[in-house]
Every structure is written in structure tokens, then in C-alpha cells.
N, C-alpha and C positions, 0 to 999 in steps of 0.2 A: 495449379490450384493452391491457394494459400491455406495452410492449416491453422486452426485456432490453438494457441498455447495457453494453458491454464496459468493463472497468476500464482506464483509460488509463495509459500510462507517462509520468511527469512527471519532467523533469530540470531542476534549477536550475543555471544557468550563472553562475559567479562570476568577477569580475575579480580583479586582483592585490590589491586592497584588501579582498577577501572579500565585497564587496557583490554581491548577485544583480543581474545586468544584463539577463539574458534568461532566458526559460523555454521549454523545448521540451516540447510535448505531442504524443506520437506523432511524426509527421514535420513538425509545424508549430512554428516558432520565433518568439517574439514578444519585443519589447523591453519591459522593465518599469521602472517607477520604483522599486518595491520588491516583494519577494516573500518568503514564508517558510512553513514548515510549521506548521499548527495542528491541534488535535484537536477534532473536531466529532462529538458523539454517540458517542464512543469509537473513532472512525475517523480515520485521518490524512487531512488535506486540505491544500490550498495556497491561501493568501490572497495576492492580488497586485493591483497597480495597473498596468494595461497602458497604455503611451503610444504615440502615433502610430499609431492603429488606425482603420479604417473600422468604424463601429458601426451595427448594424441590430437590429431586433426581429422576432420571430415568435411565434405562439401554439404551445404544446405541443399534441400531438394530442388529449389529453383535454379541452382547452379550446376546440378548434375547433368551430364550429357543425356540426350534422349536415347531410349533403348531401341 
């Protein structure tokens, strides 16, 4: 079963030099090396390089083995 994912609000936070320094997604703010708006499949998206982050992985529900 496919779950519906809510469209997040993304805010690019710029420094005085206009470079994007942080990105806020909903209530979470992360430091970035760079970030910008791109168009993917006719929709707006954000490409970014996150720095100083704890990174993990997990399988999406549709890839998880049956119980």
C-alpha cells in the first residue's frame, strides 16, 4: 500500500553574500555547503549538500521483507 507524503515547506536561508548557508524543512534546520532550486519532472525540487550530519539508512516500506 502506498502512503501519501505531505508536501514539505522548504526555506533556503541565505547569508549576507547571498549564498545559501542553511535549509529549513518544516521545523528542522540543517547546515549546507550549497543548495538551490532545480526542476525535476516539471516540479520544483531542492538540490543540496548537507554538512555536519549524522547519516543512516533504512528501507522504504515497499522494499521491506514481508513479515
